[in-house]
C-alpha positions as CSV (number, residue, x, y, z in Angstrom):
1,M,0.6,-7.9,-23.7
2,A,-1.5,-7.8,-27.4
3,E,0.0,-6.4,-30.4
4,I,-2.5,-3.2,-31.5
5,R,-2.3,-2.1,-35.4
6,P,-4.9,-0.7,-37.6
7,I,-7.1,-3.4,-39.6
8,D,-9.1,-3.6,-42.7
9,P,-12.4,-4.9,-41.4
10,E,-13.2,-7.0,-44.3
11,R,-10.7,-8.9,-43.8
12,H,-11.2,-10.2,-40.1
13,L,-15.4,-10.2,-40.7
14,D,-15.7,-13.1,-38.9
15,E,-13.5,-11.8,-36.0
16,L,-15.4,-9.2,-35.6
17,A,-18.5,-10.7,-35.9
18,T,-17.1,-13.0,-32.9
19,L,-15.7,-10.1,-30.4
20,I,-19.6,-8.5,-30.9
21,L,-20.9,-12.0,-30.2
22,D,-19.0,-12.2,-27.5
23,A,-19.6,-8.5,-26.2
24,H,-23.5,-9.6,-26.5
25,A,-22.8,-12.4,-24.1
26,S,-21.8,-10.5,-21.5
27,N,-24.8,-8.2,-22.1
28,M,-22.8,-5.2,-23.8
29,A,-24.8,-4.1,-26.9
30,L,-22.0,-2.2,-28.9
31,G,-24.8,-0.5,-30.7
32,L,-26.6,-3.6,-31.8
33,R,-29.7,-5.0,-30.7
34,A,-30.9,-9.0,-29.5
35,P,-31.1,-11.2,-31.1
36,L,-27.6,-11.4,-32.8
37,D,-26.5,-13.5,-35.4
38,A,-23.2,-14.0,-36.9
39,D,-24.7,-12.3,-40.5
40,R,-25.7,-9.0,-38.5
41,A,-22.5,-8.7,-36.4
42,R,-20.4,-9.2,-40.1
43,D,-22.7,-6.3,-41.4
44,A,-22.4,-4.0,-38.1
45,W,-18.5,-4.0,-39.7
46,R,-19.0,-3.1,-43.6
47,G,-19.2,0.0,-44.8
48,R,-18.2,2.0,-41.9
49,G,-16.6,4.8,-44.0
50,D,-13.7,7.2,-42.9
51,R,-13.5,5.5,-39.4
52,V,-10.0,4.0,-38.0
53,L,-10.4,0.3,-37.0
54,L,-7.5,-0.7,-34.3
55,G,-7.3,-4.6,-33.6
56,A,-5.6,-5.8,-30.6
57,F,-3.8,-9.4,-31.4
58,A,-2.6,-12.0,-29.0
59,G,-0.6,-14.0,-31.6
60,E,-2.9,-14.2,-35.1
61,A,-5.8,-13.4,-33.0
62,L,-8.0,-10.9,-32.9
63,V,-8.8,-10.5,-29.1
64,G,-9.9,-6.4,-29.4
65,S,-11.0,-3.8,-31.4
66,V,-11.9,-0.2,-31.0
67,T,-13.1,2.4,-33.5
68,L,-12.2,6.5,-34.1
69,A,-14.8,8.0,-36.2
70,R,-14.0,11.5,-37.6
71,A,-17.0,14.0,-37.2
72,H,-18.9,14.9,-40.5
73,A,-20.0,18.3,-39.6
74,E,-17.3,21.0,-41.2
75,N,-16.9,22.9,-38.1
76,G,-16.4,19.9,-35.8
77,R,-14.0,18.1,-38.1
78,H,-11.3,18.7,-35.1
79,R,-13.2,16.0,-32.7
80,G,-13.6,12.3,-33.2
81,E,-16.2,9.4,-31.3
82,V,-14.4,6.5,-30.1
83,Q,-16.7,3.7,-30.8
84,R,-17.0,-0.2,-29.9
85,L,-14.1,-0.7,-27.5
86,A,-14.5,-4.2,-27.1
87,V,-11.9,-6.8,-25.8
88,R,-12.9,-11.1,-25.4
89,T,-14.3,-12.3,-22.4
90,S,-11.4,-14.7,-22.3
91,H,-8.7,-11.7,-22.6
92,R,-10.0,-9.3,-20.3
93,G,-7.8,-7.6,-17.5
94,R,-4.5,-7.6,-19.2
95,G,-4.5,-4.3,-20.2
96,I,-5.8,-4.5,-23.3
97,G,-8.7,-2.6,-23.1
98,G,-6.4,0.7,-21.8
99,A,-3.9,-0.3,-24.7
100,L,-6.3,0.3,-27.5
101,L,-8.0,3.1,-25.7
102,E,-4.4,4.7,-25.8
103,A,-3.6,3.5,-29.6
104,A,-7.3,5.5,-30.4
105,I,-6.4,8.8,-28.8
106,V,-2.4,8.3,-30.3
107,R,-4.3,7.9,-33.7
108,A,-6.8,10.7,-33.2
109,R,-3.6,12.8,-32.0
110,A,-1.9,11.9,-35.3
111,D,-4.7,12.6,-37.3
112,G,-5.0,16.4,-35.7
113,L,-8.2,15.1,-33.4
114,T,-8.2,17.5,-30.6
115,L,-11.5,16.4,-28.9
116,L,-12.6,13.1,-28.6
117,W,-15.8,11.8,-26.9
118,L,-18.0,8.4,-26.0
119,T,-20.5,7.1,-24.5
120,T,-20.9,3.8,-22.4
121,H,-23.4,2.0,-20.4
122,A,-23.7,3.9,-16.8
123,D,-22.7,2.7,-13.8
124,T,-20.7,-0.4,-15.1
125,D,-16.9,-1.6,-15.3
126,S,-17.0,0.0,-19.0
127,D,-18.2,3.9,-17.2
128,R,-15.1,3.5,-14.4
129,F,-13.1,2.0,-17.0
130,Y,-13.1,5.9,-18.8
131,V,-13.0,7.5,-15.4
132,R,-9.7,6.0,-14.2
133,R,-8.0,6.7,-17.5
134,G,-8.7,10.6,-16.7
135,W,-12.0,11.1,-19.1
136,T,-14.5,13.5,-18.2
137,R,-17.9,12.1,-17.4
138,Y,-20.3,14.9,-18.2
139,G,-23.6,13.6,-18.3
140,V,-25.6,10.6,-17.9
141,V,-28.8,10.0,-20.2
142,P,-31.6,7.6,-19.1
143,G,-33.1,4.7,-21.4
144,W,-30.5,5.4,-24.0
145,A,-29.3,2.3,-25.5
146,E,-31.3,-1.5,-24.8
147,L,-29.1,-4.3,-23.8
148,P,-29.2,-7.6,-25.3
149,D,-31.3,-8.6,-22.7
150,G,-33.7,-6.1,-23.8
151,T,-33.6,-3.8,-20.7
152,L,-33.3,-0.1,-21.1
153,A,-30.2,0.9,-19.9
154,A,-28.4,4.6,-18.9
155,N,-25.7,6.1,-21.0
156,A,-22.9,8.1,-19.7
157,F,-21.3,10.5,-21.6
158,F,-17.2,11.2,-21.9
159,Y,-15.0,13.6,-23.4
160,L,-11.1,13.9,-23.5
161,A,-9.4,17.3,-24.9
162,L,-6.3,16.3,-26.6
């Protein structure tokens, strides 16, 4: 099992870029349009504000990450968004994604959050991943995101009350 800990994106830019490039190769967008190169992938991690980035490490190698972002609205500081949960293709199926998600939930509770939300491509393994973990799917928006292959994908929206 991987060790999960908070990380500084600036110290792990190359590994985080590789993680996103690996996800793009699997047609997972993670908020970024194709074509994607290493420079743009590194830039995607810079200046992420008051977000918490958790990394999953197998030995010294970063093999997954998840971001927890607190809402900025004054009346929404009790909620946060789970963003960019990704695990390297070579390490999928080992429970790392579930461990990252659970670590984000634990961190959210410790930070006083009472509601989490996220979005993922509908009718995919990612969609089913959140359903299996007890998240509530509250809707699907067609054509929400452009996948790396250029097609538009519907996204499912989820929440979890803490």
